[in-house]
DOMAR-23877 format. One record per residue (C-alpha): residue number from 1; x, y, z. Coordinates in steps of 0.1 Angstrom, whole numbers, plus 5000, padded with zeros to 4 digits. Example, Ala and Ser with C-alpha at 12.3 -4.5 7.8 and 13.67 -1.06 7.14 Angstrom:
DOMAR-23877
<pt><resi>1</resi><c1>5123</c1><c2>4955</c2><c3>5078</c3></pt>
<pt><resi>2</resi><c1>5137</c1><c2>4989</c2><c3>5071</c3></pt>
end
This chain:
DOMAR-23877
<pt><resi>1</resi><c1>5531</c1><c2>8572</c2><c3>0409</c3></pt>
<pt><resi>2</resi><c1>5540</c1><c2>8601</c2><c3>0431</c3></pt>
<pt><resi>3</resi><c1>5573</c1><c2>8619</c2><c3>0429</c3></pt>
<pt><resi>4</resi><c1>5580</c1><c2>8606</c2><c3>0467</c3></pt>
<pt><resi>5</resi><c1>5573</c1><c2>8572</c2><c3>0457</c3></pt>
<pt><resi>6</resi><c1>5598</c1><c2>8575</c2><c3>0427</c3></pt>
<pt><resi>7</resi><c1>5628</c1><c2>8588</c2><c3>0448</c3></pt>
<pt><resi>8</resi><c1>5620</c1><c2>8562</c2><c3>0473</c3></pt>
<pt><resi>9</resi><c1>5624</c1><c2>8535</c2><c3>0452</c3></pt>
<pt><resi>10</resi><c1>5654</c1><c2>8552</c2><c3>0437</c3></pt>
<pt><resi>11</resi><c1>5669</c1><c2>8552</c2><c3>0470</c3></pt>
<pt><resi>12</resi><c1>5665</c1><c2>8515</c2><c3>0476</c3></pt>
<pt><resi>13</resi><c1>5681</c1><c2>8510</c2><c3>0445</c3></pt>
<pt><resi>14</resi><c1>5708</c1><c2>8531</c2><c3>0446</c3></pt>
<pt><resi>15</resi><c1>5715</c1><c2>8516</c2><c3>0480</c3></pt>
<pt><resi>16</resi><c1>5713</c1><c2>8481</c2><c3>0465</c3></pt>
<pt><resi>17</resi><c1>5736</c1><c2>8489</c2><c3>0436</c3></pt>
<pt><resi>18</resi><c1>5761</c1><c2>8504</c2><c3>0463</c3></pt>
<pt><resi>19</resi><c1>5763</c1><c2>8469</c2><c3>0482</c3></pt>
<pt><resi>20</resi><c1>5766</c1><c2>8452</c2><c3>0449</c3></pt>
<pt><resi>21</resi><c1>5791</c1><c2>8474</c2><c3>0438</c3></pt>
<pt><resi>22</resi><c1>5810</c1><c2>8467</c2><c3>0472</c3></pt>
<pt><resi>23</resi><c1>5808</c1><c2>8427</c2><c3>0469</c3></pt>
<pt><resi>24</resi><c1>5819</c1><c2>8429</c2><c3>0431</c3></pt>
<pt><resi>25</resi><c1>5851</c1><c2>8440</c2><c3>0443</c3></pt>
<pt><resi>26</resi><c1>5854</c1><c2>8412</c2><c3>0470</c3></pt>
<pt><resi>27</resi><c1>5838</c1><c2>8387</c2><c3>0448</c3></pt>
<pt><resi>28</resi><c1>5840</c1><c2>8395</c2><c3>0414</c3></pt>
<pt><resi>29</resi><c1>5817</c1><c2>8378</c2><c3>0387</c3></pt>
<pt><resi>30</resi><c1>5795</c1><c2>8387</c2><c3>0359</c3></pt>
<pt><resi>31</resi><c1>5764</c1><c2>8383</c2><c3>0380</c3></pt>
<pt><resi>32</resi><c1>5774</c1><c2>8408</c2><c3>0406</c3></pt>
<pt><resi>33</resi><c1>5783</c1><c2>8437</c2><c3>0379</c3></pt>
<pt><resi>34</resi><c1>5752</c1><c2>8428</c2><c3>0363</c3></pt>
<pt><resi>35</resi><c1>5734</c1><c2>8436</c2><c3>0395</c3></pt>
<pt><resi>36</resi><c1>5752</c1><c2>8463</c2><c3>0402</c3></pt>
<pt><resi>37</resi><c1>5747</c1><c2>8479</c2><c3>0365</c3></pt>
<pt><resi>38</resi><c1>5709</c1><c2>8471</c2><c3>0369</c3></pt>
<pt><resi>39</resi><c1>5700</c1><c2>8486</c2><c3>0401</c3></pt>
<pt><resi>40</resi><c1>5722</c1><c2>8517</c2><c3>0394</c3></pt>
<pt><resi>41</resi><c1>5700</c1><c2>8518</c2><c3>0359</c3></pt>
<pt><resi>42</resi><c1>5668</c1><c2>8515</c2><c3>0376</c3></pt>
<pt><resi>43</resi><c1>5674</c1><c2>8540</c2><c3>0403</c3></pt>
<pt><resi>44</resi><c1>5687</c1><c2>8563</c2><c3>0375</c3></pt>
<pt><resi>45</resi><c1>5653</c1><c2>8557</c2><c3>0355</c3></pt>
<pt><resi>46</resi><c1>5633</c1><c2>8565</c2><c3>0386</c3></pt>
<pt><resi>47</resi><c1>5649</c1><c2>8596</c2><c3>0398</c3></pt>
<pt><resi>48</resi><c1>5651</c1><c2>8607</c2><c3>0365</c3></pt>
<pt><resi>49</resi><c1>5614</c1><c2>8604</c2><c3>0363</c3></pt>
<pt><resi>50</resi><c1>5608</c1><c2>8622</c2><c3>0396</c3></pt>
<pt><resi>51</resi><c1>5628</c1><c2>8650</c2><c3>0382</c3></pt>
<pt><resi>52</resi><c1>5607</c1><c2>8649</c2><c3>0350</c3></pt>
<pt><resi>53</resi><c1>5576</c1><c2>8650</c2><c3>0370</c3></pt>
<pt><resi>54</resi><c1>5587</c1><c2>8678</c2><c3>0392</c3></pt>
<pt><resi>55</resi><c1>5599</c1><c2>8699</c2><c3>0360</c3></pt>
<pt><resi>56</resi><c1>5564</c1><c2>8694</c2><c3>0345</c3></pt>
<pt><resi>57</resi><c1>5550</c1><c2>8712</c2><c3>0376</c3></pt>
<pt><resi>58</resi><c1>5572</c1><c2>8742</c2><c3>0371</c3></pt>
<pt><resi>59</resi><c1>5569</c1><c2>8742</c2><c3>0333</c3></pt>
<pt><resi>60</resi><c1>5608</c1><c2>8740</c2><c3>0327</c3></pt>
<pt><resi>61</resi><c1>5638</c1><c2>8720</c2><c3>0342</c3></pt>
<pt><resi>62</resi><c1>5635</c1><c2>8718</c2><c3>0379</c3></pt>
<pt><resi>63</resi><c1>5668</c1><c2>8737</c2><c3>0391</c3></pt>
<pt><resi>64</resi><c1>5652</c1><c2>8762</c2><c3>0412</c3></pt>
<pt><resi>65</resi><c1>5669</c1><c2>8752</c2><c3>0446</c3></pt>
<pt><resi>66</resi><c1>5701</c1><c2>8739</c2><c3>0458</c3></pt>
<pt><resi>67</resi><c1>5683</c1><c2>8705</c2><c3>0465</c3></pt>
<pt><resi>68</resi><c1>5669</c1><c2>8704</c2><c3>0427</c3></pt>
<pt><resi>69</resi><c1>5705</c1><c2>8710</c2><c3>0413</c3></pt>
<pt><resi>70</resi><c1>5718</c1><c2>8680</c2><c3>0438</c3></pt>
<pt><resi>71</resi><c1>5693</c1><c2>8656</c2><c3>0428</c3></pt>
<pt><resi>72</resi><c1>5701</c1><c2>8666</c2><c3>0391</c3></pt>
<pt><resi>73</resi><c1>5738</c1><c2>8663</c2><c3>0395</c3></pt>
<pt><resi>74</resi><c1>5736</c1><c2>8630</c2><c3>0409</c3></pt>
<pt><resi>75</resi><c1>5712</c1><c2>8617</c2><c3>0383</c3></pt>
<pt><resi>76</resi><c1>5734</c1><c2>8624</c2><c3>0356</c3></pt>
<pt><resi>77</resi><c1>5761</c1><c2>8613</c2><c3>0372</c3></pt>
<pt><resi>78</resi><c1>5748</c1><c2>8577</c2><c3>0377</c3></pt>
<pt><resi>79</resi><c1>5740</c1><c2>8579</c2><c3>0342</c3></pt>
<pt><resi>80</resi><c1>5772</c1><c2>8591</c2><c3>0327</c3></pt>
<pt><resi>81</resi><c1>5789</c1><c2>8563</c2><c3>0348</c3></pt>
<pt><resi>82</resi><c1>5762</c1><c2>8540</c2><c3>0331</c3></pt>
<pt><resi>83</resi><c1>5775</c1><c2>8550</c2><c3>0295</c3></pt>
<pt><resi>84</resi><c1>5812</c1><c2>8544</c2><c3>0307</c3></pt>
<pt><resi>85</resi><c1>5806</c1><c2>8508</c2><c3>0317</c3></pt>
<pt><resi>86</resi><c1>5795</c1><c2>8499</c2><c3>0283</c3></pt>
<pt><resi>87</resi><c1>5832</c1><c2>8503</c2><c3>0272</c3></pt>
<pt><resi>88</resi><c1>5851</c1><c2>8503</c2><c3>0305</c3></pt>
<pt><resi>89</resi><c1>5847</c1><c2>8478</c2><c3>0334</c3></pt>
<pt><resi>90</resi><c1>5848</c1><c2>8504</c2><c3>0363</c3></pt>
<pt><resi>91</resi><c1>5832</c1><c2>8480</c2><c3>0391</c3></pt>
<pt><resi>92</resi><c1>5851</c1><c2>8500</c2><c3>0417</c3></pt>
<pt><resi>93</resi><c1>5834</c1><c2>8532</c2><c3>0404</c3></pt>
<pt><resi>94</resi><c1>5799</c1><c2>8516</c2><c3>0411</c3></pt>
<pt><resi>95</resi><c1>5807</c1><c2>8515</c2><c3>0446</c3></pt>
<pt><resi>96</resi><c1>5816</c1><c2>8552</c2><c3>0449</c3></pt>
<pt><resi>97</resi><c1>5785</c1><c2>8562</c2><c3>0421</c3></pt>
<pt><resi>98</resi><c1>5759</c1><c2>8546</c2><c3>0441</c3></pt>
<pt><resi>99</resi><c1>5763</c1><c2>8564</c2><c3>0476</c3></pt>
<pt><resi>100</resi><c1>5763</c1><c2>8600</c2><c3>0455</c3></pt>
<pt><resi>101</resi><c1>5729</c1><c2>8586</c2><c3>0438</c3></pt>
<pt><resi>102</resi><c1>5716</c1><c2>8579</c2><c3>0471</c3></pt>
<pt><resi>103</resi><c1>5724</c1><c2>8611</c2><c3>0486</c3></pt>
<pt><resi>104</resi><c1>5711</c1><c2>8632</c2><c3>0456</c3></pt>
<pt><resi>105</resi><c1>5678</c1><c2>8614</c2><c3>0459</c3></pt>
<pt><resi>106</resi><c1>5675</c1><c2>8616</c2><c3>0496</c3></pt>
<pt><resi>107</resi><c1>5681</c1><c2>8653</c2><c3>0497</c3></pt>
<pt><resi>108</resi><c1>5653</c1><c2>8656</c2><c3>0470</c3></pt>
<pt><resi>109</resi><c1>5631</c1><c2>8637</c2><c3>0490</c3></pt>
<pt><resi>110</resi><c1>5639</c1><c2>8654</c2><c3>0522</c3></pt>
<pt><resi>111</resi><c1>5632</c1><c2>8688</c2><c3>0504</c3></pt>
<pt><resi>112</resi><c1>5600</c1><c2>8671</c2><c3>0488</c3></pt>
<pt><resi>113</resi><c1>5572</c1><c2>8699</c2><c3>0486</c3></pt>
<pt><resi>114</resi><c1>5557</c1><c2>8725</c2><c3>0463</c3></pt>
<pt><resi>115</resi><c1>5581</c1><c2>8726</c2><c3>0433</c3></pt>
<pt><resi>116</resi><c1>5600</c1><c2>8765</c2><c3>0435</c3></pt>
<pt><resi>117</resi><c1>5596</c1><c2>8782</c2><c3>0404</c3></pt>
<pt><resi>118</resi><c1>5619</c1><c2>8799</c2><c3>0384</c3></pt>
<pt><resi>119</resi><c1>5614</c1><c2>8838</c2><c3>0371</c3></pt>
<pt><resi>120</resi><c1>5593</c1><c2>8841</c2><c3>0341</c3></pt>
<pt><resi>121</resi><c1>5619</c1><c2>8856</c2><c3>0318</c3></pt>
<pt><resi>122</resi><c1>5641</c1><c2>8826</c2><c3>0323</c3></pt>
<pt><resi>123</resi><c1>5613</c1><c2>8802</c2><c3>0311</c3></pt>
<pt><resi>124</resi><c1>5630</c1><c2>8796</c2><c3>0275</c3></pt>
<pt><resi>125</resi><c1>5639</c1><c2>8768</c2><c3>0255</c3></pt>
<pt><resi>126</resi><c1>5676</c1><c2>8777</c2><c3>0264</c3></pt>
<pt><resi>127</resi><c1>5673</c1><c2>8770</c2><c3>0300</c3></pt>
<pt><resi>128</resi><c1>5673</c1><c2>8731</c2><c3>0298</c3></pt>
<pt><resi>129</resi><c1>5697</c1><c2>8731</c2><c3>0275</c3></pt>
<pt><resi>130</resi><c1>5721</c1><c2>8752</c2><c3>0290</c3></pt>
<pt><resi>131</resi><c1>5715</c1><c2>8736</c2><c3>0324</c3></pt>
<pt><resi>132</resi><c1>5718</c1><c2>8699</c2><c3>0312</c3></pt>
<pt><resi>133</resi><c1>5751</c1><c2>8707</c2><c3>0293</c3></pt>
<pt><resi>134</resi><c1>5767</c1><c2>8721</c2><c3>0323</c3></pt>
<pt><resi>135</resi><c1>5756</c1><c2>8693</c2><c3>0348</c3></pt>
<pt><resi>136</resi><c1>5768</c1><c2>8667</c2><c3>0326</c3></pt>
<pt><resi>137</resi><c1>5800</c1><c2>8685</c2><c3>0322</c3></pt>
<pt><resi>138</resi><c1>5801</c1><c2>8687</c2><c3>0356</c3></pt>
<pt><resi>139</resi><c1>5794</c1><c2>8648</c2><c3>0362</c3></pt>
<pt><resi>140</resi><c1>5821</c1><c2>8638</c2><c3>0338</c3></pt>
<pt><resi>141</resi><c1>5845</c1><c2>8660</c2><c3>0359</c3></pt>
<pt><resi>142</resi><c1>5832</c1><c2>8645</c2><c3>0392</c3></pt>
<pt><resi>143</resi><c1>5840</c1><c2>8609</c2><c3>0375</c3></pt>
<pt><resi>144</resi><c1>5873</c1><c2>8619</c2><c3>0364</c3></pt>
<pt><resi>145</resi><c1>5879</c1><c2>8629</c2><c3>0401</c3></pt>
<pt><resi>146</resi><c1>5869</c1><c2>8596</c2><c3>0415</c3></pt>
<pt><resi>147</resi><c1>5890</c1><c2>8580</c2><c3>0390</c3></pt>
<pt><resi>148</resi><c1>5922</c1><c2>8601</c2><c3>0400</c3></pt>
<pt><resi>149</resi><c1>5913</c1><c2>8592</c2><c3>0438</c3></pt>
<pt><resi>150</resi><c1>5912</c1><c2>8555</c2><c3>0427</c3></pt>
<pt><resi>151</resi><c1>5943</c1><c2>8558</c2><c3>0406</c3></pt>
<pt><resi>152</resi><c1>5962</c1><c2>8574</c2><c3>0436</c3></pt>
<pt><resi>153</resi><c1>5952</c1><c2>8550</c2><c3>0461</c3></pt>
<pt><resi>154</resi><c1>5960</c1><c2>8519</c2><c3>0438</c3></pt>
<pt><resi>155</resi><c1>5997</c1><c2>8534</c2><c3>0430</c3></pt>
<pt><resi>156</resi><c1>6002</c1><c2>8541</c2><c3>0465</c3></pt>
<pt><resi>157</resi><c1>5994</c1><c2>8504</c2><c3>0473</c3></pt>
<pt><resi>158</resi><c1>6014</c1><c2>8492</c2><c3>0447</c3></pt>
<pt><resi>159</resi><c1>6046</c1><c2>8514</c2><c3>0461</c3></pt>
<pt><resi>160</resi><c1>6042</c1><c2>8497</c2><c3>0495</c3></pt>
<pt><resi>161</resi><c1>6038</c1><c2>8461</c2><c3>0480</c3></pt>
<pt><resi>162</resi><c1>6004</c1><c2>8461</c2><c3>0496</c3></pt>
<pt><resi>163</resi><c1>5986</c1><c2>8438</c2><c3>0468</c3></pt>
<pt><resi>164</resi><c1>5956</c1><c2>8423</c2><c3>0482</c3></pt>
<pt><resi>165</resi><c1>5929</c1><c2>8403</c2><c3>0468</c3></pt>
<pt><resi>166</resi><c1>5910</c1><c2>8436</c2><c3>0460</c3></pt>
<pt><resi>167</resi><c1>5939</c1><c2>8451</c2><c3>0441</c3></pt>
<pt><resi>168</resi><c1>5941</c1><c2>8424</c2><c3>0420</c3></pt>
<pt><resi>169</resi><c1>5906</c1><c2>8431</c2><c3>0408</c3></pt>
<pt><resi>170</resi><c1>5913</c1><c2>8469</c2><c3>0400</c3></pt>
<pt><resi>171</resi><c1>5917</c1><c2>8483</c2><c3>0365</c3></pt>
<pt><resi>172</resi><c1>5955</c1><c2>8486</c2><c3>0357</c3></pt>
<pt><resi>173</resi><c1>5968</c1><c2>8521</c2><c3>0366</c3></pt>
<pt><resi>174</resi><c1>5974</c1><c2>8525</c2><c3>0328</c3></pt>
<pt><resi>175</resi><c1>5936</c1><c2>8520</c2><c3>0321</c3></pt>
<pt><resi>176</resi><c1>5928</c1><c2>8544</c2><c3>0352</c3></pt>
<pt><resi>177</resi><c1>5948</c1><c2>8570</c2><c3>0333</c3></pt>
<pt><resi>178</resi><c1>5931</c1><c2>8569</c2><c3>0299</c3></pt>
<pt><resi>179</resi><c1>5897</c1><c2>8568</c2><c3>0316</c3></pt>
<pt><resi>180</resi><c1>5905</c1><c2>8601</c2><c3>0335</c3></pt>
<pt><resi>181</resi><c1>5917</c1><c2>8617</c2><c3>0300</c3></pt>
<pt><resi>182</resi><c1>5885</c1><c2>8608</c2><c3>0283</c3></pt>
<pt><resi>183</resi><c1>5863</c1><c2>8620</c2><c3>0312</c3></pt>
<pt><resi>184</resi><c1>5880</c1><c2>8651</c2><c3>0312</c3></pt>
<pt><resi>185</resi><c1>5878</c1><c2>8657</c2><c3>0276</c3></pt>
<pt><resi>186</resi><c1>5840</c1><c2>8651</c2><c3>0275</c3></pt>
<pt><resi>187</resi><c1>5836</c1><c2>8671</c2><c3>0306</c3></pt>
<pt><resi>188</resi><c1>5856</c1><c2>8702</c2><c3>0288</c3></pt>
<pt><resi>189</resi><c1>5834</c1><c2>8698</c2><c3>0258</c3></pt>
<pt><resi>190</resi><c1>5803</c1><c2>8699</c2><c3>0275</c3></pt>
<pt><resi>191</resi><c1>5813</c1><c2>8727</c2><c3>0295</c3></pt>
<pt><resi>192</resi><c1>5825</c1><c2>8747</c2><c3>0267</c3></pt>
<pt><resi>193</resi><c1>5789</c1><c2>8740</c2><c3>0249</c3></pt>
<pt><resi>194</resi><c1>5773</c1><c2>8751</c2><c3>0281</c3></pt>
<pt><resi>195</resi><c1>5792</c1><c2>8782</c2><c3>0279</c3></pt>
<pt><resi>196</resi><c1>5783</c1><c2>8790</c2><c3>0242</c3></pt>
<pt><resi>197</resi><c1>5747</c1><c2>8782</c2><c3>0252</c3></pt>
<pt><resi>198</resi><c1>5745</c1><c2>8805</c2><c3>0279</c3></pt>
<pt><resi>199</resi><c1>5762</c1><c2>8834</c2><c3>0260</c3></pt>
<pt><resi>200</resi><c1>5738</c1><c2>8830</c2><c3>0231</c3></pt>
<pt><resi>201</resi><c1>5707</c1><c2>8827</c2><c3>0256</c3></pt>
<pt><resi>202</resi><c1>5722</c1><c2>8861</c2><c3>0273</c3></pt>
<pt><resi>203</resi><c1>5723</c1><c2>8879</c2><c3>0241</c3></pt>
<pt><resi>204</resi><c1>5688</c1><c2>8870</c2><c3>0229</c3></pt>
<pt><resi>205</resi><c1>5668</c1><c2>8874</c2><c3>0264</c3></pt>
<pt><resi>206</resi><c1>5689</c1><c2>8901</c2><c3>0281</c3></pt>
<pt><resi>207</resi><c1>5709</c1><c2>8918</c2><c3>0251</c3></pt>
<pt><resi>208</resi><c1>5743</c1><c2>8914</c2><c3>0263</c3></pt>
<pt><resi>209</resi><c1>5765</c1><c2>8882</c2><c3>0259</c3></pt>
<pt><resi>210</resi><c1>5785</c1><c2>8887</c2><c3>0294</c3></pt>
<pt><resi>211</resi><c1>5775</c1><c2>8899</c2><c3>0329</c3></pt>
<pt><resi>212</resi><c1>5802</c1><c2>8905</c2><c3>0356</c3></pt>
<pt><resi>213</resi><c1>5788</c1><c2>8883</c2><c3>0383</c3></pt>
<pt><resi>214</resi><c1>5802</c1><c2>8854</c2><c3>0407</c3></pt>
<pt><resi>215</resi><c1>5789</c1><c2>8825</c2><c3>0386</c3></pt>
<pt><resi>216</resi><c1>5802</c1><c2>8834</c2><c3>0352</c3></pt>
<pt><resi>217</resi><c1>5836</c1><c2>8846</c2><c3>0366</c3></pt>
<pt><resi>218</resi><c1>5840</c1><c2>8812</c2><c3>0384</c3></pt>
<pt><resi>219</resi><c1>5829</c1><c2>8792</c2><c3>0353</c3></pt>
<pt><resi>220</resi><c1>5855</c1><c2>8807</c2><c3>0333</c3></pt>
<pt><resi>221</resi><c1>5882</c1><c2>8803</c2><c3>0360</c3></pt>
<pt><resi>222</resi><c1>5870</c1><c2>8766</c2><c3>0357</c3></pt>
<pt><resi>223</resi><c1>5872</c1><c2>8764</c2><c3>0320</c3></pt>
<pt><resi>224</resi><c1>5909</c1><c2>8778</c2><c3>0322</c3></pt>
<pt><resi>225</resi><c1>5920</c1><c2>8753</c2><c3>0348</c3></pt>
<pt><resi>226</resi><c1>5907</c1><c2>8724</c2><c3>0330</c3></pt>
<pt><resi>227</resi><c1>5920</c1><c2>8738</c2><c3>0296</c3></pt>
<pt><resi>228</resi><c1>5952</c1><c2>8742</c2><c3>0308</c3></pt>
<pt><resi>229</resi><c1>5950</c1><c2>8706</c2><c3>0322</c3></pt>
<pt><resi>230</resi><c1>5941</c1><c2>8692</c2><c3>0290</c3></pt>
<pt><resi>231</resi><c1>5966</c1><c2>8711</c2><c3>0272</c3></pt>
<pt><resi>232</resi><c1>5993</c1><c2>8697</c2><c3>0296</c3></pt>
<pt><resi>233</resi><c1>5981</c1><c2>8662</c2><c3>0289</c3></pt>
<pt><resi>234</resi><c1>5981</c1><c2>8665</c2><c3>0253</c3></pt>
<pt><resi>235</resi><c1>6012</c1><c2>8686</c2><c3>0247</c3></pt>
<pt><resi>236</resi><c1>6034</c1><c2>8682</c2><c3>0276</c3></pt>
<pt><resi>237</resi><c1>6027</c1><c2>8645</c2><c3>0284</c3></pt>
<pt><resi>238</resi><c1>6011</c1><c2>8651</c2><c3>0318</c3></pt>
<pt><resi>239</resi><c1>5998</c1><c2>8619</c2><c3>0331</c3></pt>
<pt><resi>240</resi><c1>5995</c1><c2>8592</c2><c3>0359</c3></pt>
<pt><resi>241</resi><c1>6002</c1><c2>8607</c2><c3>0393</c3></pt>
<pt><resi>242</resi><c1>6004</c1><c2>8644</c2><c3>0381</c3></pt>
<pt><resi>243</resi><c1>5975</c1><c2>8642</c2><c3>0361</c3></pt>
<pt><resi>244</resi><c1>5953</c1><c2>8627</c2><c3>0388</c3></pt>
<pt><resi>245</resi><c1>5965</c1><c2>8654</c2><c3>0415</c3></pt>
<pt><resi>246</resi><c1>5957</c1><c2>8679</c2><c3>0392</c3></pt>
<pt><resi>247</resi><c1>5921</c1><c2>8665</c2><c3>0385</c3></pt>
<pt><resi>248</resi><c1>5915</c1><c2>8666</c2><c3>0420</c3></pt>
<pt><resi>249</resi><c1>5925</c1><c2>8701</c2><c3>0425</c3></pt>
<pt><resi>250</resi><c1>5905</c1><c2>8712</c2><c3>0396</c3></pt>
<pt><resi>251</resi><c1>5871</c1><c2>8694</c2><c3>0408</c3></pt>
<pt><resi>252</resi><c1>5879</c1><c2>8707</c2><c3>0444</c3></pt>
<pt><resi>253</resi><c1>5878</c1><c2>8743</c2><c3>0428</c3></pt>
<pt><resi>254</resi><c1>5847</c1><c2>8734</c2><c3>0408</c3></pt>
<pt><resi>255</resi><c1>5829</c1><c2>8722</c2><c3>0440</c3></pt>
<pt><resi>256</resi><c1>5837</c1><c2>8751</c2><c3>0464</c3></pt>
<pt><resi>257</resi><c1>5828</c1><c2>8776</c2><c3>0435</c3></pt>
<pt><resi>258</resi><c1>5795</c1><c2>8760</c2><c3>0430</c3></pt>
<pt><resi>259</resi><c1>5785</c1><c2>8756</c2><c3>0464</c3></pt>
<pt><resi>260</resi><c1>5803</c1><c2>8795</c2><c3>0472</c3></pt>
<pt><resi>261</resi><c1>5783</c1><c2>8811</c2><c3>0443</c3></pt>
<pt><resi>262</resi><c1>5752</c1><c2>8798</c2><c3>0454</c3></pt>
<pt><resi>263</resi><c1>5752</c1><c2>8802</c2><c3>0492</c3></pt>
<pt><resi>264</resi><c1>5775</c1><c2>8831</c2><c3>0496</c3></pt>
<pt><resi>265</resi><c1>5776</c1><c2>8850</c2><c3>0466</c3></pt>
<pt><resi>266</resi><c1>5744</c1><c2>8852</c2><c3>0448</c3></pt>
<pt><resi>267</resi><c1>5743</c1><c2>8869</c2><c3>0414</c3></pt>
<pt><resi>268</resi><c1>5716</c1><c2>8865</c2><c3>0382</c3></pt>
<pt><resi>269</resi><c1>5724</c1><c2>8828</c2><c3>0381</c3></pt>
<pt><resi>270</resi><c1>5720</c1><c2>8823</c2><c3>0422</c3></pt>
<pt><resi>271</resi><c1>5689</c1><c2>8842</c2><c3>0425</c3></pt>
<pt><resi>272</resi><c1>5674</c1><c2>8820</c2><c3>0401</c3></pt>
<pt><resi>273</resi><c1>5686</c1><c2>8788</c2><c3>0406</c3></pt>
<pt><resi>274</resi><c1>5693</c1><c2>8784</c2><c3>0440</c3></pt>
end
């Protein structure tokens, strides 16, 4: 089964999961929720298989282009969401995660061709560890961002007394706030681990733990932003609307920094991985 075929099947399954996720908000039921989870899980496995096949082609994890990075991020986002579903019923997120997985697979399919290789010096066992931790952290932050959007929308509907059928099927605000905190916590832990692995890798490969380039600087800024947000939640009691708004701001900075570094300010990271 070729990589292109795997991606086409993943596209179909992500689209199915998106439709089922939307329908589950209108007509809730275990059957529709199971259909959403099954479709997204199958799409995740197929896209993951395509990424693995592409990685075998280059001899390491396939992240040499922006398209490869987008595909990996979308795939891991779906995977983290599916894990969260074991504990929290977040059908509303299924309808939001599905399109992201679809776009990630579509970008990979459109950019399909000869896999872009990475420099030989970077073909190290540290590369998949560092990249996977970083992208898992970004996926957790993205889910916190989506939860925050739902929180603010639901709060606005409640304040305006616009409680329709869909609103009655949404998780309570308290649950959304708690899920937001959990995603932020896991994202921060994974981001920290990715930084530590990157520092160790840089020391072993290049003889220095730090380089003054845009990616490392922006990663440090993002780490500080999320550290302040989590500190505020734990010690000051930030929660609810404030936490949701700050989560949205934090992810916006992360997203702009990621795109900006890859497109406008290439350094060692960007030259090698995008």
